[in-house]
N, C-alpha and C positions, 0 to 999 in steps of 0.2 A: 336400774343399777346394772343390769346385764348388758345394756348398750354401751355404757360408759367403760366397762371392763374390756370388751372387744377393741374399742377404739385406742385404750392404753396398750393393749398387747400389740396392735398393728404399729403404733408409732415406735415402740421398742424394737421390733423386728426391724424396721427400717434403719434405726440407728445402728443396730448390729451389722446389717449388710454394709452400710457407708463404712463403717470401721475395718471391716474385712478388705474392701476394695483398697483403701488407703495402704493398708500393710502390704497387699498383693503387689500394687504399684511400686512401692518403696523396695520391695524385694527385687521387682523386674528392672528397676533403674540400676540397682547395684550390679546385676549380671548381664543384662541386655545391653546397656549403654557401651560398655567396654567391646562388646562384641561388634556392634554397630561401628565404633571408632576403628576397630581392627580391619573391618570390611573396607572402609573409606581409605585407610593407610595401605592396605594391600592393593587396592585399586590404584592409587597413586604409584606404588612401586611397580606394578604391572605396566602402567603406561609409559613410566620411564625406561623400564627394560625393554619395551617395544620400540621406543624412539632410539635408544642406545644401539640396539641391534641393527636397525635400518640404517643408521648413520655409518656405523662400523663395517657393514656389508658394502655400502656404497663407496665408502673410503678405501677399502680393500681393493674393489674393481678398479677405482681411479688410480691407485698406486700400482697396480699390476700392469695397467696400460702404460705407465709412466717408466716401466723397466726399459723402454725403448731409448729413453733420453740419456745421452752421455756416450763417450766413446771407449770408456773402460768399464769393466764389470762394477768397480767400487763407485764411479759416478752414477750409474744406473741405479744401483741399490740406494744411494744416497738421495738420489732424485724421486725414487719411490716413497722412501720414508718421509721426505719432506711433503710430498704431495698427499700422502695418506693422512698425515696429521692436518694439514691445512684443509683438507676436503672434509674431515670429520668436524673440525671446529666450525666450518662454515654451514654445515648441516645441523650441528648441535651447538649453538653458542652458548656461553655461560648464562645461566639464569633461565634456560628452557626448563619448564615444569618445576621452578624452584630450585634446580640444581646449581649449586654455585661452583664447587670445585671437582674437577675429575682429572684423571691421568690417562694420557693415550701413549701407548707403545706400539710402534710399527716395527715388524721384523720380516726380513726376507731370508728365506732358506731354499736350498734346492731339495726337494722332497723326493725326487726320482729323477732318473736320468731324462735330460732334455725339458724338466719341468721346474720353475721356480714358484714358490707360493709365498704370498704376502698375508701376514696376520696382523689385523689391527685389534689390539687388546685394550678395553677401556674399563675402567673402574670409577665409579662415581658415588660420593656421599649424599644421601637423600634425607632431607630434614622430614621428620614425622610430625603429625598434628595430635590427634587424640591418644596415641600411644605414649605422649609425654606424660600423662598421668600415671603411668606405670613406671616412669624412669627412664624410657626408652626415647632418646632425643633424635637420633639418625640411625641410618643402617647402610651398608655398601650394597650397590648393584653393579654387577659387571655383565660385560657382553664382549663376543670376539666374532670378528668378521674375517674370511678368508676367501682368496681368490688366487687361482694359479694361472701361470702365463707359460704356455708351451712354446718352446723355440719353433722357428718358422724357417723351412727351407723354400725357397721362392725363386722361380724362373720367370722373367719377364720376357715375352716374345713379341718384339715390336716391329711393325710394319714400317719400311723405310722406302717403299715403292716411290716412283717417280711423281705419281698423283699427289703425293703428300706435299709437294712443293706448291701446286696450284691452289689448294685450300688452307694453307697456313697451317697444316698438320705436322710439318716437319718441325717447325719452331715450337708449336703448342705442346707437342707430346714430349719433347726433351725437358721442357720447363715442368710439365706436369709428373713427369717419371722422377725427376731428381727430387721434388718436394715429396713424392711418394716414399722413396727409399729411406727418406730420412725419418720416416715414422717407424723404422724397425731398429733392432738393437744391434749395434756392432759388437763383435764378439760372442754373441750367441746366436742370432738368426744368421742364415746362409742365403746370399743373393747372388743370382747370376742373370746374364742377359744373352738371348739370342736375337739377332735382327735379320731381316729378309727383305730382298726385292725378288728378283728372279732367282738368285743364289741366296743361301743362308749363311750367317757368320756367326760363330760362338764368340761373341765380343768379349764376354766376361764369365770365366768360370766361376761356379758356385764358391763363394769365399765369405768366411765369417767376419773378415775385416775389411768389408766393402766400403767403410768410410775412411779408412786409414792406409790402406794398401797403396802401391804406387804401380801404375796409376789407380786412383780410386773409380768405382763405378760411376759416380757423378762425372768425373772428368771424360770416361768412354762414352757417357750418354751424350754429353755436350758435343762429341766429335761425330754424331751420327750425320751423314749425308744422305739424301734421298734420290734413289735413281732405280730404274728398271720395273719389271714385272711385279706380280705378286704370288709368290711361291708360299702359300700359306701351309700346305699340308707337311712338306718336309721340315719347315721351320717349328711347326706345332710339335711334330714328332721327335725333333732334335732336343727342344725343351723338356718333352716328357723323359727322354733318355738321360738327362742330366739328373732329374729327380730319381729315376729308378737306380742309377748309379750310385747315388748317395746311400739309399737303403737304411735309413736311420729310424728305428722304431721309437715311437714316442714323439718324434717331431710331427708339425703340421705341414704337409706337402702340398705346395700351391703353384699352379700354372696360370700366369696372367697373359691373356692373349689380346693384342691389340691390332686393329686393322681399319683402314679406311675405304676398302674395296673388295671386289668379289675375286676369289681365287681364280688364277688362270694359268698355272704352271703345273706341269707333271714332271717329276724327276724319276728317271728309270734307266735302264739298259735297252737302247733302242737298236733294232736290226736294220741294216742297210737295205734299201729297196732295190731288188734286182730283177724284179718280175713285171712291175707296171711301167709302161712307157708313158713319158721319158723315164728311163733309168737314172739312178743316182750316178752322179760324178765323183763319189767318194773313192778315195785312193785305196787300192787293194794292198794292205800291208803284208799280208801272206806271200804274195807273189811279187810285191814290189813294183806294181803296174798301175798305170792311171787307165781311166776308161776308154782310151782311144787305142790302148794295145790289146793284141790278141791274147785270149786267155784270161782277161780280167773278170773276175767274179767273186766279190767279197761277200758271198752268200751267208757265211756264218759269222760276219764281223759285226761287232756289237760296240756302241758308243755309250758309255756312261755320263750322262748329264741331265740338263733339264730343257724342255721345249715349252714354249707359251704359246697361246692362241686365244683369240677373242674376235668376233665379227669376221672381218674378211683377212686378217693378219695372223700369220703364224711365224714365229721365230726360229731360227736353226738352233742346232744343239751347242749348249753353253756349259760351262763348269759349274759344278753343283755348289760348291762352297766358294765363297768370295776369298780372295788372296791378301787382303790388306785391311787395315784399320786406320783410319776410316776407309769404307769401300768407295773407290773412285771409278771403277768400271764394272758394272754388273754384268757385263757380257764378255767374260773372258773366254777365249778360244778353247775348244777341246779339239785338239788336232791328231790325237792317236787312240785307237780303239783299245778296249779291255783286252789285257794281255800283251800289248805293244807299247805300253806307257814309257818304257825305257829303251825303246828301239833307236838305233842311231840314225835311223832312216826318216827324213822329212818329205811330206809330200809336195809337189809342185803348188804354186800359189792358186787358190780358188778351187782346190780339189781336196779339201779337208773336212768336208761335211759341216763347215760353219758358215752359214749364209751364201753358200755357194750359189744358190738360185735365187735369192731374194726372200724377203719376209714372206711374202704370199704363197711360195712354192716349196716349203720344207717337206711336203709330201713327196717330192721327187727323189728325196735323200732318204727318207725313213719310211719304212714298209708300213709299220702299223704302230699303235700306242698298245703297250701290255695291259693285261687285265689288272694288274695291281702296280703300284709305284714302287720305288726302290726299298720302301720301308714296310711293305706288305699291306698297305692300305688299298682296298679294292677302288677300281674307278667307276664301278657300277653301283647302283644303289637309289637314292633320293630323286636325282635328275635323270631323265632318259639320255641314253648314250647310243649313238648310231653306230652299227658294225657293217662290214662290206657283206652284201648278199650274194655276190658271185666273184668269180676269179680266183687267183691263187691265194689270197688272203681272206676268204671267206669266213665270217664269224670274228674276225679281228676288228679292233677298234679303228674306225677311220680316221685318217690324217689330213683330210682334204678340206675340213672346215674348221675354222677357229672356234666357232660356238660348240662344236662336239668336244674341243679341248677343254674349254672353259667348264662344260658340264662335267667332264671327267675329273677336273681339278676340284671342283665343288664337292663331289662324291668322295674324293680321296682325303679331304680334311674331315668331312662328316663322319667318314668311316675311322679316320684317326681319333675323333672324339669319343666314337663308341668304343674303340679299343682301349682307350685310357680309362674310361669308366669300368670296363671289365677287368682290366688287369691291375688291381690294387696290390700294393706291396705286402700288405698283411692285413686282417681284417680290421685293425684300428689305425692304419696308416695309409689310407687310401689318398688320392690325388684330388684335390679341388680344383676346378678349372673356372675361372673368371674371365668375361670377355668384355672389352669395350669397343664399340663401333663408332666410327666417326663419319658424320654425313649421312643423309638419307639416300641410300643408293638402292632402295626398293625392299619389298615386304620379304623376298627370297632371303636377302642378306640378313636382315633382322633375325628371321627364322633359323638361318644356319647357325648364328653366334648363339640363339638360345639352345639349339640342339647340342653344340659342342661342349657347352657349359652346364648342360642338364638344368637349365633354367626353369622354375616352375611353370611358366607360361609357354614352354616349348611343347609342340605337338606330339612329341614322343617322351615327354618327361616321365622319368622311372623313379619312384619315391624309394625304391630300394637301393639306388645307387648315390654316390656323394652329390649333395645339392650344392651347385654353383650358382652364378648369377650373370645375367648380361646387363650391361649399363649402356644406354644410348646417348652420345654426345653430338647434339646437332651441328655444332660449330666447333672450332678450334679453341674458341673462348670457354667452352663448356668442359674441356678435357680435365682441368685441374679438379673440378668437383667430382667428376667421374672416377678418377684416381682416388681421390679422398674417400668416396663411398665404398670402393672396394677395400681399401686399407682398413676402414672401420669395421667391415665385415670380417675381414681375415682376423682382425685382432680380437673381434668377438668370439670366432671360433677357437682361437688360441688359449682362450680362459676357460 
């Protein structure tokens, strides 16, 4: 009897435990399942929110870039609004994650001086699943994307030297530069252009209405003709002076430098050679005498101009700035020295310090090259420069070899690049330098363009200074792609 009672008690205990389990499970279903449903619906809402945010951010960036499209500000803003909405809908088509209806509002505002901000505000109704059991069928999810576009001050410094005719660069750079300028916003961005051969020319002063002015910047570009040597340093510095003169806090300041060859021009005030035989035949304006007359001695006479040299060739003194647009003659005479520009006296023929003794003999007219060019850029530095080791001009830069002239010209533009990096307009308004090189003219030329742009591949790259970029275009056919890459980089910085 005792064994039967124990079995009965065990079976009763099991039945009681099963009953408790059923009750506990029922209670858990009542409270836990809504929590599980809430978690699933919350996960869906989180996923929708993330996708909406990503799509609205991308749409805002696309819209900000579209602020360049259109000749008027109203056209640019309308273009940005249409592009922003289209970009959002392409990245988040109806039906994504079960979202059927949503509203997109694109707005453009000037949030501060020289800055426009695009906002893409999206609200979507998201259908719920498990929460329907509690009477909640859908809920609104919103996201907002913003992107700003700084106005750009940009000076193009374009090589128009004679070598551009033989490599197709003259035609190629005109086409690429016109396409390039169309990527910027008329009425907001300010574009200008300096071209250079031996002389420089401010062809187009910085102008917000570069697409609608008379003439347009595109029209000026298409009138470029290519002639002369390569006066890189003076053109580079003149481009920088245009940006420094604007001095607009908040704008993005950019200097775009293009060339197809090595610099070979120095612009300075050159003293007449009166000590080395043969002496100069330059006219003595102080005494109104030529070199055949007793008392001739223009020892303190200076000529402001440019001299070019490379290999065995050195050109005589020429005028610094080109006199016409388009430039038809890059070798305009400088016939009167500093201080005598308005003198009524004219020297006899072949006695004016301009090609008097031929291309290879300029040293007979010019005593030495100064230590710095006309703009304060030292001719010493990266490349070795020879100086006289004896005689009346000991320690002065030699004028007797063209290669010495070219080395001095390279150093001048290299030092100009360093000075531009050091002379920021204010801490938030530095000048970014971008360089494009056409044709493979040697490792030194590639390195020079990396140096002046502070490209990250430069041997003197300085991470504390504005980061620029050098793009190599092997042929004229590659110029358009090079300019597009630079434009994309500039607009990336502008955002």
